[in-house]
N, C-alpha and C positions, 0 to 999 in steps of 0.2 A: 883664643881672644887675648889671653895674657901675653902671648908671644908678640902680638901686634902692638899691644900697649907698651911693652918694654922697648920695642923698636922705635915707636913714636917718641917716647921719652928720651931715648938716646939721641935722636936727631934734634930734638928741642934743646937739649943740653949742649950738643955740639955747636948748633947755630948761635946760641946765646953766648958761648965762650968766644966766638969770633967777632962779636959786636963791640963797638966802642961804647964807653959809658956815656949816658945822656944826663945832662943837668935837668932835674925835674922842673926847675923854674922856666926852662925854655919851652916845655910842653904847654905851659899856660900862656906863653907869649904868642898867641894866635889871634888875628883880627876876626871880629864878627863878620859873617858872610851874609850876603843877601840871597835868600832862598826863594826861587821862582818855580812854580809848577803850573802848567797849562796843557790841557788835552783838547784837541779839536776833532769834531766829527760832524758830517752832514745830518746825523740823527739828533744832535743836541738841540734843545729848546733854549738853552742859555749858553753863551760863550763865557767861560770863566777862567780867571788867572788868579793864583794865590801868590802874594808877595809878603814875605816876613823876614825876620832876622834869624839866621842859623848861628848857634854859638858852639864853642868847643865842648866836647863831651866830658872833658876832664876839668874838675874844679868849679863847675857851675851847678848850683842847686836850684832846681825848678820844681815847684809844687804842682804836679800834674792833676791833683784833685781840686784845684782851684782855677778852672779855666778862665773865669772872669777877672781873676786877680793877677797872679804872678805871670801867667802866659800872655796877658793882654799887652804887656810892654814889648813883646817881640813882634807884634803885628804892625806892619807898615801901612798907614792909612792915608798917606799923602803922596803916593807914587803917581807917576804919569804912565799909563799902560795903553799901548796902541797896537792893534793888529792890522796888518795890511796884506794885499795880495800882489800878484805879478803885474797887474795893470795899474798899480799905485793907488787903488782904492784903499781907504783906511777908515778905521773907526776907533774911538776912544772908549775904553771901559771905565765905568764909575765904581767907586767903592761902596759896597753894601755892608752896613754895620751888623746886620743880623747874621749873614753868612760869613762875614769877615773875609770877603774876597772882592775882586774886581770883576764886573759882569756887564753884559749887554744882551738884550733879546736876540736870538739867532735870526729872527726875521729882519733885523737891521743890517745884517752883513752875511752874504752868501758863502757857505763852506761847501766845496764840491770835490768829489773824488778825483784824484790825479793831479790836483792843483797844489801849488806851493804857497805857504803863508809865512809871514814875517812878524816877529814880536819885537817890540821896542819898549823898554821899561826905564824910566828915570826915577831913581830913589837914592836917598842919602847922598845927593850931589854926585852920583855916578850913573853911567849909562850902561845898559845891558841889552843885548840882542840875541835872537835865536831864530831858527828856521825849521819848519816842518812841512812834510808832504803827505797828503791824505792818500792812504793806500786804496786798492780796489776792495770791493765788497764780495764776500762769498754769496753765491746765488741761492743755493739750496742746502738743507740739512736733512739727512735720512736717519731714521731711528727704528729700533725693534725692541719691544718689551716682552720679556718672557718670565714665567713663574720660576721662583727659586725655592729655597727651603721654607718650610712651614712648621710652626708649632701651635700649641693651643692658644697662643696669644697673638702672634704676629705672622703675617705673610710677607716674604721678601720678594722683590721684583728686580730683575736684571735689565739694564738699559744699555743697548749697543748704539753708539752715536757716531755717525760718519759724515764726511763731506769731502768734496774734491778740491785739491789744491789748485790755486790760480796759476796758470801756466805762464812760463817765461820770466818769472821773478823769484827772488829769494823772499819767502814769506814767513811771518811770525804770528802765531795764533795763540789766543787765550780762550779757553772753553769753560763753560759753567752751566748751571741750571738748577731747577728745583721742582718739586711736586707739591701742589697745594690741594688739600682735601677738606671739603666742608664737613664740619661735624656740629653736633648740637651745642658744643662749647665754643664754637668759632672755627676759623680756618686752622688746619694742622699743616705745618711746613716740614717737608722732608727734603733736605738739601742734597744735591748730587755732588759728592765729594770726590773730585778727581785728583786731589793732592798735587804732587809735583807733575803728574801727567796732564794737568790742565795747561801746561806750557808746551806747545807743540811747534815744530818747524817742518819744512818740506825737505829736510836733509835726506829722507829716504828716496826721493826722486821727484823730479818736476812733474806736476800734474797728476800725481798719484792720489789714491783714496786714503784719506787720513781718518783715523778713528780711535775712540777710547770707549771704555764701558764703566758703568757705575751701578749702584744699587739704591733702592729706597724701600722703605717698609711702612706697613700700616697695620694697626690692630684689627683683628678679625671680628666682624659683626655679622648679625643675621640679615641686615639691610644692605641692599646693593648701593654702591656709591661710586662716584667718578673722581679720578684724579686729574687735575689740570697741570700738565707737565710743560714747563718752559725750558727750551734748549737755546743756548747762546754760543755763537762763534764770533770772536772779535779779531779782525785782522789789524795788526798794529805795526807801527814802525819798530825797527830793531831796538832803538834806545828805550822805548816804552816797555818792550818785552823784557829787556835786561834789567830795567828798573824794577818791574813788578816781581821778576824772578829773584832778584837780589833781596827784596823785602821779604818774600816768602821764605827763602832759605835762612835769612838771619833770624826770623821769628821761630822757625822750626828748630834751629840749632842753638837757640838761646840757652846759655848755661852750660853748653858742651865745651870743655876746655881743650878738646882735641880738634876742633873745627875753627878755621880762620874765617872771620866774618867777610861777606862779600861787600865790595865797595860799589855803591850805587853810581851809575853812569851820570855824566853831566854834559849838556850841550848848551849851557848858558855862557855867552861870551861877555867879558867885562871883568873889571877888577873885583876880586872877592865875590864873584857870582857863582851860584851853584843851583842845579835843578834840572828839570826836563820840560821841554816844549815839544809835543809830539802829536801826530795825527793817528786816527783809528777809524775803522768802519765796523759797525755792529750788525750782525744778522741774527734774528730771533725767530724761533718757531714755537708755537703753542699748540699742543694736542690734547684731546680729551681721551682718557683711558679708563675703561670700566674695570674697577677692582673686583677680583673674584675671590 
C-alpha cells in the first residue's frame, strides 16, 4: 500500500509542477448559476421541478443548519416553468412554498413511456431549456431468499435479486429495496444495501439476466413473524444514472485526498444553467416472507 501511495504522491507533485500559477481572486470571479432539477415518470403523482441558485463552492459561507434562513435566499420563487410534449401540449407548474419547488398534479399532464418531453424555464431574466425521453419499464423482478449465518441474537437472510435487460437499447438501472418487519415497538426497517452495485448497466450483453444480492437481518424471537420485502428496479436515462452515481461516489469518497471528485453531468441549455432534466420508469415488487 505504501508503494502505491508514494507513486500517487509522485504524480501529484509532477502534475502540480507543470501547472501555471492561478490568481486566487480569479477563483471567486464566477457568476452564480441557475440550478434546475426535474425527473419525470409515468408513476409520478406530482410533476416537480426545482429551481434555485447554485453558487461557487469557494468563498461562500452557507449555514446548512438554518434552512429557513440562509438557504432561503437561494431559492428562486418567481420562475416560469413549463413542460411540453411532442404534440405541443404544455402545462405550467406553480411554485409550492412548503415543498420549495414547482409542481402540478400528474393527472393534469400525461407522461408516457417512450415519449419525449421538453422543459422551459425563465428565471433571472434568462431562458433555459432541456429535453428528456421516458425509457421502457422492466416487466418483472425475480427473487430468492435463503438463510445465512445465525447467532443467539440475529438471523441473517440472503436475497438474490434478478431481472431481464430490455432488448435493443443501452439501458441504465438503479436498484434498491428494504424489508419491513412489524414488532411490538412498531415497524423495524432493514434496508437492502447494494452500495455501488446498485448502479447497473447492460454492458454484459443485450437482453441478459442482470442481478445482485444483498442481506437483511432480524432479531430471533419465539414468535413467528413476516417480513414485507420491497424490491425496486428503476430504468433511467443515462444522464440521470451518471448524476446519481457521481453523487454516490462523491459522498463515499468525501475526505479522501487521493480521489478526484466526480463532476455531475448537465443537460440544461442556457447561460449559467446547470442541472438535470431526465426520465425514468420504476418497477416495484412486494413479497411476504415468513421469518424462521
